[in-house]
TORMI-618124 format. One line per 4 residues: their letters; for each residue z, x, y of C-alpha. Coordinates in Angstrom, 2 decimals. Example, Ala and Ser with C-alpha at 12.3 -4.5 7.8 and 13.67 -1.06 7.14 Angstrom:
<sites>
as> 7.80 12.30 -4.50; 7.14 13.67 -1.06
</sites>
This chain:
<sites>
xxxx> 104.36 91.78 94.42; 107.24 91.59 92.04; 107.44 88.76 89.52; 110.63 87.25 90.91
xxxx> 111.17 85.13 87.65; 111.25 88.47 85.72; 112.84 90.52 88.56; 115.22 88.33 90.49
xxxx> 116.37 89.21 93.94; 119.78 91.04 93.95; 120.69 93.02 97.04; 122.41 95.77 95.02
xxxx> 120.55 95.76 91.69; 117.09 95.98 90.27; 117.28 93.45 87.47; 114.76 92.70 84.60
xxxx> 115.28 89.55 82.86; 112.77 89.85 80.11; 111.07 92.70 78.35; 107.37 93.34 78.49
xxxx> 105.00 95.82 76.84; 102.33 95.35 79.59; 103.82 97.55 82.19; 105.90 99.98 80.18
xxxx> 104.96 103.00 82.57; 105.98 101.03 85.61; 109.38 100.03 84.47; 110.02 103.45 83.05
xxxx> 109.67 104.76 86.57; 111.57 101.83 88.34; 114.60 102.25 85.94; 114.91 105.99 85.98
xxxx> 118.16 107.73 86.66; 118.60 111.10 88.09; 120.55 113.26 90.51; 118.13 115.84 91.85
xxxx> 118.50 118.41 89.08; 118.10 116.15 86.10; 116.08 113.02 85.72; 115.72 110.54 82.88
xxxx> 112.85 108.08 82.85; 113.82 104.44 82.09; 112.87 104.65 78.40; 114.84 102.40 76.02
xxxx> 117.25 104.14 73.81; 115.17 103.13 70.73; 112.79 105.92 71.73; 109.65 104.46 70.24
xxxx> 106.43 103.32 72.11; 106.34 104.52 75.76; 104.03 105.56 78.56; 105.92 108.65 78.96
xxxx> 109.01 109.85 77.20; 110.31 111.76 80.17; 113.36 113.95 80.58; 112.91 116.50 83.57
xxxx> 114.84 119.35 84.97; 113.93 120.26 88.54; 112.20 123.64 88.55; 111.99 123.88 84.93
xxxx> 108.22 124.65 84.31; 105.62 126.47 82.47; 102.83 128.52 83.91; 99.24 128.97 82.89
xxxx> 96.16 130.73 84.12; 94.01 128.73 86.28; 90.41 129.13 85.00; 87.99 128.65 88.00
xxxx> 84.46 127.76 87.17; 83.57 130.31 89.81; 86.19 132.74 90.92; 86.70 134.18 94.44
xxxx> 89.15 136.59 96.07; 92.56 134.85 96.92; 92.21 131.76 94.84; 95.32 130.57 93.21
xxxx> 95.67 132.27 89.80; 98.59 130.80 87.96; 99.22 127.04 87.55; 102.68 125.54 87.16
xxxx> 103.61 122.52 85.37; 107.02 120.80 85.02; 108.08 120.78 81.27; 109.20 117.64 79.45
xxxx> 112.65 118.70 78.43; 114.13 117.73 75.11; 114.88 113.94 75.00; 118.57 113.00 74.43
xxxx> 118.07 109.48 75.43; 117.49 108.34 71.71; 120.14 106.02 70.16; 118.66 103.89 67.47
xxxx> 120.39 100.79 66.00; 119.88 99.60 62.35; 121.36 96.49 60.90; 120.87 95.94 57.13
xxxx> 118.59 98.89 57.51; 116.31 96.85 59.79; 115.53 98.68 62.97; 115.97 97.22 66.47
xxxx> 112.41 97.43 67.93; 111.97 95.86 71.39; 108.27 95.05 70.95; 108.70 93.08 67.74
xxxx> 112.46 92.04 67.31; 113.53 88.62 68.15; 115.65 88.78 71.38; 117.72 85.74 72.23
xxxx> 119.09 87.39 75.31; 117.81 90.37 77.47; 118.86 91.82 80.77; 118.48 95.31 82.10
xxxx> 119.79 96.39 85.56; 119.85 99.46 87.71; 123.09 99.23 89.39; 122.71 101.10 92.84
xxxx> 126.33 100.86 93.79; 127.69 102.25 90.55; 124.69 104.61 89.74; 124.44 103.26 86.20
xxxx> 121.60 101.75 84.11; 122.73 98.86 81.95; 120.96 96.96 79.30; 122.37 93.83 77.53
xxxx> 120.60 92.14 74.72; 121.36 89.64 71.73; 119.15 90.37 68.72; 118.55 87.92 65.81
xxxx> 117.70 90.05 62.72; 115.23 88.71 60.20; 118.07 87.71 57.99; 119.63 85.62 60.75
xxxx> 122.42 87.91 61.91; 123.12 88.13 65.57; 123.73 91.40 66.95; 124.90 92.18 70.55
xxxx> 123.78 95.51 71.79; 124.94 96.87 75.15; 123.92 100.23 76.77; 125.04 102.07 79.75
xxxx> 123.38 105.32 81.08; 123.98 107.67 83.97; 123.07 110.94 85.36; 126.13 112.28 86.93
xxxx> 125.98 113.14 90.79; 129.40 115.00 90.59; 128.38 117.08 87.68; 124.69 117.87 88.05
xxxx> 124.12 118.99 84.35; 125.74 115.93 82.75; 124.16 112.75 81.51; 126.17 110.08 79.63
xxxx> 125.10 107.26 77.47; 127.35 104.68 75.97; 126.02 102.18 73.21; 128.16 99.27 71.94
xxxx> 127.07 97.10 68.86; 128.74 93.99 67.48; 127.60 91.77 64.75; 128.56 88.13 64.15
xxxx> 128.97 88.67 60.49; 129.74 91.56 58.16; 126.85 93.98 57.70; 126.07 97.66 57.28
xxxx> 125.27 99.18 60.80; 123.67 102.69 61.42; 123.45 104.33 64.87; 121.18 107.23 64.94
xxxx> 121.69 109.52 67.99; 118.91 112.22 68.33; 117.68 115.00 70.67; 114.01 115.53 70.20
xxxx> 111.64 118.10 71.56; 108.81 115.87 72.60; 107.03 118.62 74.76; 105.67 120.16 71.56
xxxx> 105.42 117.05 69.40; 102.29 114.80 68.72; 103.45 112.47 71.40; 104.08 114.94 74.11
xxxx> 103.79 112.23 76.79; 104.36 109.26 74.69; 100.68 108.32 74.57; 100.09 108.38 78.31
xxxx> 97.38 106.25 79.35; 94.33 107.60 81.27; 94.36 107.09 85.12; 95.11 103.54 86.00
xxxx> 93.09 103.36 89.12; 90.59 100.66 89.77; 87.00 101.00 88.27; 85.98 103.39 85.70
xxxx> 87.29 106.73 86.83; 88.34 108.92 83.92; 90.44 111.47 85.72; 93.26 111.38 88.33
xxxx> 94.17 114.59 90.18; 97.57 113.18 90.88; 98.48 113.39 87.09; 100.11 116.33 85.50
xxxx> 98.13 118.99 83.41; 98.29 118.90 79.69; 99.26 122.08 77.98; 97.84 122.37 74.45
xxxx> 99.82 125.52 73.35; 103.37 125.38 72.25; 105.70 125.55 75.35; 109.35 125.53 74.12
xxxx> 110.20 128.37 71.79; 113.40 127.55 69.83; 116.30 129.99 70.30; 119.83 129.31 69.21
xxxx> 120.47 125.91 67.47; 123.62 124.55 65.68; 125.76 121.67 64.87; 129.53 121.50 64.74
xxxx> 131.02 118.12 63.77; 130.01 115.57 66.42; 128.58 118.34 68.78; 125.13 119.88 68.59
xxxx> 123.04 122.26 70.59; 119.37 123.17 71.01; 118.02 125.93 73.20; 114.69 127.20 74.16
xxxx> 112.63 129.86 75.99; 109.49 128.79 77.72; 106.53 130.66 76.46; 104.86 132.03 79.64
xxxx> 107.32 131.38 82.50; 110.19 132.85 80.50; 112.63 130.15 81.72; 115.45 129.15 79.39
xxxx> 117.07 125.87 78.54; 120.08 124.62 76.63; 120.81 120.97 75.61; 124.35 120.46 74.25
xxxx> 125.39 117.10 73.20; 128.69 115.55 72.12; 129.53 112.32 70.43; 132.70 110.10 70.30
xxxx> 132.83 106.94 68.14; 135.40 104.20 68.88; 135.65 101.33 66.16; 138.14 99.78 63.80
xxxx> 135.40 99.75 61.24; 135.10 102.11 58.32; 132.40 104.70 58.86; 131.03 108.13 58.05
xxxx> 128.89 110.67 59.79; 125.70 112.50 58.79; 123.95 115.12 60.79; 120.66 117.19 60.83
xxxx> 119.83 120.20 62.92; 116.48 122.01 63.29; 114.63 123.87 66.02; 113.15 120.79 67.54
xxxx> 115.57 118.11 66.53; 119.37 117.38 66.45; 120.50 114.25 64.82; 123.91 112.62 64.45
xxxx> 123.98 109.35 62.36; 127.01 107.00 62.14; 127.01 104.75 59.18; 129.43 101.95 59.70
xxxx> 130.55 98.97 57.44; 130.79 96.59 60.29; 133.10 93.58 60.15; 132.34 90.30 61.92
xxxx> 132.99 90.70 65.64; 134.41 94.23 65.42; 132.74 96.41 68.00; 131.23 99.86 67.58
xxxx> 131.02 102.07 70.61; 129.37 105.48 70.45; 129.57 107.62 73.71; 127.06 110.45 73.97
xxxx> 127.50 113.07 76.66; 124.75 115.64 77.02; 124.61 118.69 79.24; 121.45 120.35 80.44
xxxx> 121.43 123.89 81.67; 118.44 125.91 82.81; 117.80 129.35 84.12; 115.01 131.76 85.22
xxxx> 116.89 134.84 83.90; 119.89 133.93 81.78; 119.51 134.05 77.99; 119.64 130.83 76.07
xxxx> 122.97 131.59 74.43; 124.63 131.84 77.85; 123.36 128.42 78.67; 124.68 126.96 75.43
xxxx> 128.08 128.36 76.40; 127.78 126.67 79.80; 126.92 123.41 78.07; 129.99 123.60 75.98
xxxx> 132.23 124.08 78.95; 130.55 121.11 80.73; 131.20 118.90 77.69; 134.87 120.13 77.12
xxxx> 135.66 118.88 80.60; 134.19 115.59 79.92; 136.05 115.24 76.69; 139.29 116.04 78.42
xxxx> 138.83 113.66 81.25; 137.20 110.96 79.29; 134.01 108.95 79.92; 135.73 106.40 82.18
xxxx> 136.46 109.23 84.65; 132.79 109.98 84.77; 131.94 106.39 85.69; 134.62 106.34 88.18
xxxx> 133.48 109.51 89.93; 129.85 108.22 90.04; 130.97 105.10 91.81; 133.08 107.15 94.20
xxxx> 130.19 109.43 94.99; 127.90 106.54 95.76; 130.49 104.60 97.85; 130.36 107.62 100.23
xxxx> 126.48 107.84 99.97; 126.14 104.24 100.92; 128.67 104.36 103.76; 126.61 107.12 105.44
xxxx> 123.06 105.96 104.38; 122.82 102.02 103.98; 120.36 100.37 106.20; 121.27 96.60 106.60
xxxx> 118.57 93.93 107.20; 120.05 90.61 108.02; 118.53 87.45 106.49; 116.17 88.93 103.84
xxxx> 117.69 89.84 100.66; 114.25 90.77 98.98; 113.78 93.43 101.76; 117.31 94.45 101.45
xxxx> 116.96 95.13 97.69; 113.73 97.08 98.12; 115.16 99.23 100.94; 118.16 100.11 98.82
xxxx> 115.92 100.94 95.83; 113.96 103.43 98.08; 117.18 104.89 99.43; 118.68 105.18 95.98
xxxx> 115.55 107.16 94.86; 116.08 109.57 97.82; 119.52 110.18 96.47; 118.27 110.61 92.96
xxxx> 115.65 113.10 93.98; 117.69 115.30 96.25; 121.53 114.84 95.97; 121.93 117.64 93.43
xxxx> 118.61 119.48 93.84; 120.80 122.11 95.53; 118.69 125.36 95.77; 115.59 123.55 94.24
xxxx> 113.07 121.48 96.20; 112.40 117.74 96.05; 109.38 117.09 93.79; 106.76 114.57 95.14
xxxx> 107.81 112.32 92.23; 111.34 113.29 92.15; 112.30 113.36 88.54; 111.03 110.14 87.59
xxxx> 107.73 111.18 86.13; 105.35 114.12 85.53; 102.93 113.14 88.38; 101.74 115.99 90.58
xxxx> 103.05 118.28 87.81; 106.52 118.35 89.30; 105.44 120.08 92.45; 106.92 120.48 95.90
xxxx> 104.70 119.53 98.92; 105.07 119.19 102.62; 106.23 115.75 101.67; 109.80 117.02 101.70
xxxx> 110.03 118.49 105.09; 108.09 115.71 107.05; 109.17 112.61 105.08; 112.36 113.25 103.05
xxxx> 114.23 115.79 105.29; 114.81 113.36 108.28; 116.72 111.09 106.12; 118.75 113.88 104.61
xxxx> 119.39 115.49 108.12; 120.73 112.30 109.57; 122.70 110.96 106.69; 123.47 113.87 104.27
xxxx> 122.99 117.08 106.13; 124.27 119.34 103.33; 121.43 118.14 101.13; 118.87 118.96 103.89
xxxx> 120.44 122.37 104.25; 120.02 122.94 100.46; 116.25 121.83 100.67; 115.57 124.15 103.51
xxxx> 117.38 126.96 101.70; 114.69 126.58 99.02; 112.05 127.54 101.56; 114.07 130.46 102.65
xxxx> 114.21 131.72 99.10; 110.37 131.25 98.75; 109.68 133.75 101.72; 108.68 136.82 99.74
xxxx> 106.09 134.81 97.83; 104.98 133.27 101.07; 104.55 136.65 102.71; 102.52 137.76 99.68
xxxx> 100.29 134.65 100.08; 99.74 135.37 103.76; 98.62 138.88 103.13; 96.28 137.73 100.51
xxxx> 94.62 135.52 103.08; 94.54 138.30 105.57; 97.27 136.84 107.82; 100.56 138.21 109.14
xxxx> 103.91 136.74 108.50; 104.33 134.09 105.72; 102.14 131.17 104.36; 104.00 128.74 102.37
xxxx> 102.14 127.33 99.27; 100.47 123.97 99.49; 101.87 122.96 96.14; 104.40 124.88 94.09
xxxx> 107.47 125.12 91.88; 108.26 128.78 91.76; 107.04 129.59 95.24; 103.50 130.77 94.22
xxxx> 100.43 128.76 95.33; 99.43 126.42 92.41; 96.69 124.46 94.32; 93.35 125.49 92.62
xxxx> 91.29 123.30 95.16; 91.67 125.33 98.34; 89.72 122.92 100.67; 92.38 120.24 100.34
xxxx> 95.19 122.71 99.37; 95.68 125.99 100.74; 93.61 125.24 103.85; 96.43 122.80 104.76
xxxx> 98.13 125.69 106.79; 100.03 122.99 108.70; 102.62 123.29 106.00; 103.97 126.28 107.74
xxxx> 104.54 124.25 110.91; 105.93 121.27 108.97; 108.57 123.54 107.53; 109.47 125.09 110.88
xxxx> 109.59 121.62 112.48; 112.04 120.54 109.63; 114.28 123.61 110.44; 114.35 122.71 114.19
xxxx> 115.11 119.02 113.51; 117.88 119.97 111.14; 119.47 122.44 113.50; 119.20 120.37 116.55
xxxx> 120.59 117.25 114.81; 123.46 119.17 113.17; 124.14 122.15 115.52; 124.30 124.27 112.33
xxxx> 123.42 127.59 114.06; 124.89 129.51 111.11; 121.95 128.51 108.93; 119.46 129.12 111.78
xxxx> 120.77 132.71 112.26; 121.02 133.66 108.71; 118.05 132.06 107.14; 116.25 129.55 109.34
xxxx> 115.20 132.10 111.88; 113.40 134.02 109.33; 111.31 131.09 108.50; 110.28 130.16 112.03
xxxx> 109.50 133.90 112.97; 107.37 134.45 109.90; 105.59 131.13 110.21; 104.82 131.85 113.91
xxxx> 103.39 135.13 113.01; 100.97 133.51 110.65; 99.56 131.29 113.49; 99.30 134.36 115.88
xxxx> 96.79 136.01 113.56; 95.05 132.80 112.07; 94.36 131.58 115.51; 92.24 133.32 118.24
xxxx> 91.66 133.44 121.91; 88.46 132.07 123.40; 87.12 133.08 126.85; 84.33 130.65 127.87
xxxx> 85.34 129.51 131.33; 88.95 128.99 130.28; 91.63 130.84 128.33; 92.46 128.79 125.18
xxxx> 93.91 129.40 121.73; 92.13 127.99 118.79; 92.60 127.56 115.05; 89.63 127.20 112.88
xxxx> 88.88 126.70 109.15; 91.96 124.54 108.32; 92.51 121.06 106.76; 95.01 118.55 108.47
xxxx> 96.97 116.02 106.58; 93.90 113.88 106.02; 92.54 115.29 102.74; 89.13 113.31 103.29
xxxx> 88.17 115.82 106.11; 88.54 119.39 105.10; 88.05 122.90 106.58; 87.57 122.10 110.15
xxxx> 88.07 123.58 113.55; 90.87 122.68 115.81; 92.35 119.90 113.80; 94.47 118.16 116.25
xxxx> 97.63 117.73 113.94; 97.50 121.47 113.02; 97.14 122.56 116.57; 99.87 120.39 117.94
xxxx> 102.35 121.22 115.18; 101.35 125.03 115.46; 102.07 124.81 119.13; 105.35 123.60 118.37
xxxx> 106.09 126.14 115.75; 105.10 129.09 118.07; 107.12 127.73 121.06; 110.18 126.96 118.87
xxxx> 110.06 130.59 117.29; 109.88 132.11 120.75; 112.84 129.99 122.00; 114.96 130.88 118.90
xxxx> 114.42 134.55 119.27; 115.13 134.61 122.96; 118.16 132.43 122.50; 119.58 134.58 119.79
xxxx> 118.94 137.82 121.85; 120.83 136.37 124.68; 123.69 134.48 122.94; 124.01 135.92 119.48
xxxx> 123.19 139.68 119.81; 124.38 140.68 116.41; 122.66 137.85 114.66; 119.50 138.75 116.59
xxxx> 119.80 142.45 115.51; 120.25 141.44 111.79; 117.18 139.21 112.19; 115.09 141.93 113.71
xxxx> 116.07 144.33 110.91; 115.21 141.78 108.24; 111.84 140.83 109.56; 110.86 144.03 111.66
xxxx> 110.88 141.95 114.87; 109.06 143.93 117.67; 109.51 143.50 121.44; 106.84 141.27 122.88
xxxx> 106.19 139.06 120.01; 108.08 136.14 121.36; 106.17 136.30 124.54; 102.87 136.42 122.62
xxxx> 103.87 133.26 120.58; 104.75 131.50 123.85; 101.48 132.39 125.42; 99.48 131.11 122.36
xxxx> 101.50 127.93 122.39; 101.01 127.35 126.19; 97.15 127.86 125.69; 96.80 125.98 122.52
xxxx> 93.63 123.91 122.47; 94.39 120.20 122.00; 90.99 118.31 121.51; 90.43 115.30 123.91
xxxx> 87.32 113.14 124.45; 87.20 112.08 127.98; 84.40 109.46 127.34; 86.35 107.67 124.54
xxxx> 89.86 108.54 125.97; 91.04 109.75 122.56; 92.04 112.86 120.77; 89.29 113.75 118.13
xxxx> 90.86 114.60 114.79; 88.91 117.90 115.02; 86.18 119.57 116.84; 83.33 117.66 115.05
xxxx> 85.08 114.61 113.58; 83.37 112.15 116.31; 79.88 113.54 115.27; 80.31 112.04 111.87
xxxx> 79.01 108.85 110.75; 81.57 106.00 110.19; 82.22 104.90 106.63; 82.02 101.09 106.27
xxxx> 85.31 100.35 104.71; 84.94 96.72 105.13; 82.07 96.69 102.71; 83.50 99.10 100.33
xxxx> 84.64 97.21 97.29; 88.09 97.49 95.80; 86.58 98.79 92.59; 85.75 101.93 94.42
xxxx> 89.23 102.58 95.94; 90.73 105.06 96.24; 87.80 106.86 97.37; 88.84 110.27 95.75
xxxx> 88.48 108.79 92.32; 84.85 107.53 92.84; 83.12 109.78 95.21; 82.31 113.44 95.22
xxxx> 84.31 115.30 97.89; 81.16 116.25 99.85; 80.27 112.69 100.11; 83.55 111.76 101.73
xxxx> 83.62 114.64 103.90; 80.50 113.67 105.71; 82.09 110.59 107.22; 84.64 109.41 109.67
xxxx> 87.04 108.20 106.94; 90.71 109.02 106.63; 92.82 109.24 103.43; 96.00 109.00 105.59
xxxx> 97.03 108.90 109.26; 96.41 112.28 110.81; 96.33 112.07 114.51; 98.80 109.21 114.28
xxxx> 101.27 111.39 112.45; 100.98 113.97 115.22; 101.54 111.06 117.75; 104.82 110.39 116.13
xxxx> 106.20 113.83 115.28; 105.21 115.24 118.68; 105.53 111.93 120.58; 106.82 113.37 123.77
xxxx> 103.58 115.38 124.13; 101.42 112.30 124.50; 101.43 109.33 126.96; 101.84 105.75 126.01
xxxx> 98.21 105.17 126.92; 96.92 108.03 124.76; 98.94 106.65 121.88; 97.56 103.23 122.08
xxxx> 94.02 104.49 122.44; 94.37 106.89 119.51; 95.97 104.28 117.27; 93.24 101.79 118.05
xxxx> 90.58 104.24 117.18; 91.92 105.74 113.87; 93.73 102.78 112.35; 90.49 101.05 111.26
xxxx> 89.16 104.25 109.76; 92.34 104.84 107.64; 92.01 103.80 103.90; 95.74 104.11 103.14
xxxx> 94.64 105.82 99.90; 97.64 108.09 100.44; 101.12 106.55 100.18; 102.31 108.81 103.06
xxxx> 100.13 106.66 105.46; 101.58 103.29 105.77; 104.95 104.45 107.05; 103.64 106.31 110.01
xxxx> 101.04 103.56 110.75; 103.99 101.25 110.84; 106.06 103.35 113.19; 103.22 103.85 115.72
xxxx> 102.08 100.22 115.42; 105.68 99.19 116.40; 105.71 101.60 119.31; 102.31 100.53 120.87
xxxx> 103.09 96.93 120.35; 101.37 95.62 117.21; 104.39 93.97 115.88; 102.77 92.02 112.89
xxxx> 100.80 95.07 111.96; 103.88 97.16 112.02; 105.57 94.78 109.53; 102.48 94.57 107.42
xxxx> 102.46 98.46 106.92; 106.23 98.50 106.49; 106.10 95.94 103.81; 103.22 97.78 101.97
xxxx> 105.22 101.03 102.09; 108.37 99.41 100.92; 106.74 97.88 97.82; 104.52 100.89 96.92
xxxx> 106.31 101.48 93.78; 108.19 98.18 93.10; 104.87 96.34 93.27; 102.72 99.37 91.95
xxxx> 100.44 98.96 94.91; 98.58 102.26 94.25; 98.35 101.70 90.50; 100.15 105.11 89.58
xxxx> 103.87 104.35 89.74; 103.87 104.87 86.07; 103.47 108.53 86.76; 106.66 108.58 88.80
xxxx> 107.99 107.20 92.21; 106.67 108.16 95.52; 109.65 109.91 97.07; 108.01 110.68 100.33
xxxx> 107.05 107.13 100.91; 110.65 106.12 100.10; 111.83 108.60 102.73; 109.15 107.26 105.16
xxxx> 110.62 103.78 104.62; 113.84 104.89 106.09; 112.11 106.58 109.06; 110.19 103.30 109.61
xxxx> 113.41 101.41 109.76; 115.28 103.94 112.00; 112.50 105.26 114.16; 110.04 102.44 113.95
xxxx> 112.06 99.23 114.37; 115.16 101.06 115.54; 113.29 103.15 117.94; 115.24 106.38 117.42
xxxx> 113.81 109.66 118.51; 115.31 113.13 118.93; 112.82 115.15 121.15; 114.24 118.46 121.93
xxxx> 117.47 117.73 120.36; 118.20 114.85 122.62; 119.02 111.38 121.00; 117.32 108.31 122.32
xxxx> 116.46 104.75 121.27; 113.68 102.21 122.25; 114.09 99.40 119.53; 111.30 97.20 118.34
xxxx> 113.01 94.74 116.11; 110.93 92.33 114.04; 111.24 88.84 115.30; 112.19 87.53 111.72
xxxx> 115.23 89.88 111.54; 118.47 88.76 113.21; 119.88 92.36 113.07; 119.10 95.87 111.91
xxxx> 121.99 98.27 111.42; 122.06 101.87 110.21; 124.42 104.84 110.24; 123.42 108.29 111.71
xxxx> 125.27 111.66 111.71; 124.72 113.42 114.88; 126.40 116.88 115.46; 129.14 115.95 112.97
xxxx> 129.85 112.54 114.56; 129.34 109.45 112.46; 127.46 106.73 114.35; 126.69 103.14 113.55
xxxx> 123.67 101.61 115.34; 123.14 97.92 115.52; 120.13 96.20 116.98; 119.62 92.56 117.69
xxxx> 117.09 90.72 119.80; 119.39 91.07 122.98; 121.45 94.28 122.55; 121.78 97.66 121.01
xxxx> 125.23 98.85 120.08; 126.24 102.40 119.14; 129.74 102.90 117.60; 131.28 106.25 116.85
xxxx> 133.19 105.87 113.60; 134.49 109.45 113.50; 134.00 112.67 115.43; 133.37 113.28 119.13
xxxx> 131.60 111.15 121.86; 127.77 111.08 121.70; 125.31 111.00 124.63; 121.99 109.17 124.27
xxxx> 119.39 107.29 126.23; 117.90 103.74 125.90; 114.53 103.50 127.43; 115.42 106.42 129.68
xxxx> 118.79 105.21 130.91; 121.75 107.50 129.96; 124.62 106.10 127.90; 127.63 107.37 125.93
xxxx> 129.60 106.15 123.04; 133.14 107.35 121.99; 135.64 106.48 119.21; 136.94 103.19 120.13
xxxx> 134.63 102.72 122.99; 131.25 101.32 121.72; 128.27 101.61 123.89; 126.62 98.19 124.17
xxxx> 123.30 98.13 125.96; 121.39 94.95 126.85; 117.76 94.65 125.80; 115.58 92.53 128.09
xxxx> 112.71 92.61 125.39; 111.57 94.45 122.39; 108.69 96.32 124.08; 104.90 95.51 124.41
xxxx> 103.52 92.87 122.19; 99.68 93.16 120.96; 98.02 90.45 118.79; 95.74 91.13 115.94
xxxx> 94.89 94.55 114.71; 92.41 97.29 115.90; 88.82 97.25 114.83; 86.21 100.01 114.69
xxxx> 84.94 100.56 118.32; 81.46 100.32 119.36; 80.95 103.84 120.09; 82.46 104.91 116.70
xxxx> 80.09 102.62 114.82; 77.09 104.16 116.64; 75.78 101.30 118.80; 72.11 101.35 119.48
xxxx> 70.48 100.53 122.75; 69.24 97.29 121.28; 72.71 96.25 120.42; 72.66 96.92 116.63
xxxx> 74.78 99.33 114.90; 74.37 102.19 112.43; 76.93 102.16 109.66; 77.27 103.83 106.19
xxxx> 77.34 101.02 103.53; 78.68 102.13 100.16; 77.27 99.66 97.44; 78.89 99.68 93.94
xxxx> 76.38 102.21 92.62; 78.01 104.78 94.70; 74.68 105.66 96.61; 74.67 105.62 100.37
xxxx> 72.27 103.60 102.59; 72.03 103.50 106.27; 71.64 99.89 107.39; 71.23 98.19 110.73
x> 73.42 95.02 111.35
</sites>
């Protein structure tokens, strides 16, 4: 957990009270600032030693040929990696020509804080120079939410006695320098693993080819074309100095560096303030010179309005964000602080992503190479849909724009319709390991599910008719050819050769999650097409023209959905994760040492694939997303079976386990999983936060609060609540937007209150009973209890562990050597 002496509790700020070189990577991530388009890691402005000097522009990437050891038809051919954009954070301070270096300088005072209300990173320090001078250095840094291309940094210096001061402001192309990633350390997992597939690829060739560069007074520009992808980028910086001291200015401009140096004859107590505004513009097609011109215009607006206006606009933007997004937990400031940090990360990853996706790490690090996954649709989109629906619409539009590439991918795999890439930046599949990548066909259904959730929660049929319907039709078509009909005493539809969310079990038949979600996808596509034909004939005809829709397709999709095979084992009373899952031996997690976790870093995939062991909750996720398709008895039985088999090696797991634990009655376990998810990054629980924040987990934290403890569901577009408030919390309160109405929901031990703060009346149910809330007329529902209560936690069942007739068990023990022995207990 966080060291509370160093990181004191503050409900609205993440505060660091002393600097440490031991966890640079972690704090660089935790103190990142971004807006969804541009992200700056929390590097200190001195720009020296770092885990990763990171500046990232969403979607700005390089491509490279994937070299498979053994090639086969249809393998992904071109890799994609986010580019580390030129670093404009550097503002170095010298007094008496002595540099401020945090690792070695004597700091009498130090405080760094990420202010989540103002959207500003601040640092305050008092430096005692070797000659005894005391120098106060204050920094403010933001990435603007209102102008997505803009970052601003303001540095103030004051000396207690006369002294020469120099402030060197720089932009450096680190991508092609010797310290491309600032000397990033190898994988930080437990044990001796020397690799980590979660990290970004390293590109040895030059990536950024200099184009136009110049300096004009206090303004300078660098621009580049990316070698293989052909993308372009311009970085234009402006400076203003405010001081009553005498000073002069020197500058340097080259292809990979722009430097502006202020030399000041500082008088005692007379401050020096340098404000640095920087514009980043990128494009897939525009020439670099055009981007430079765009950057000029961005900075001209800032110079005319002034830096204070930028700070004020930032605060105003976040006031509105927190009003519609903040989740309040009474009585626990530490939890409140962590929740707000997670919600703030969601804003920083998505607010101005606009037509781009939401990378798995946001823009806080290079982990996962800046790729987009299904994480967005399943874990991030719910938060956006119910708090900032315009942001959700933008994220879904990114998928609509990827349809041409997804159609090509489906054709390459011999399927109809579209198959969205497992991981991508530009729309093409970038996953070289198909077993745990492309085989996760469920991404199609995840995206269609997100479209449905968005449309049903917002009523935005305009998006559905113009773009969303194309997604749901093309994804349904893929299922219709991937699956097949079986006639062996019944008439059922099956899907074989796929991988579900659990990446420790790959290329299986009838994965439950995939089948359940595909069933939804097929049925929803059929309903959308029929509804458009009946109620929006013009939109229907336009859709039919765009996608070549044929009569009878909707009926075929509905038939496949109705006949979808959903695996169920009558003997155990559970849903098998796939057709053969229960035939596998159970991995003995209790006797697997921490030094061999996560398993993917210490065991060959074929070892892991032979066992009943889960990287993340697979069936349990289906129980949540399609909860109206399962009974309460089935949910409890499935949770009891799969929870002990789940390693939690994925950060996507704990949030869903928390939600289902709360629903079925494991209150303490629900809180345990929630706190784990809440602190995944703040406490670096998976030992890789240095590579960037886990944005999907942050989104899952919101869902765990609202859907887990708050009990909110929206099955088939109908709003309902069944709260499970933790006993230690006096109250849980959160806002929701439903069909344009702004709601506020409050849960205590004895009542649920729904207020309509703006908009029309809203109907909902609480544990099956109908209610309605209207402006000025809150709905207050008495709660007799908070649902079932179960003690302890599930354990591996006798049947799962292979109980012999003599009462002993067969289990797989995994000793530190990595060899596997079968032993009797």
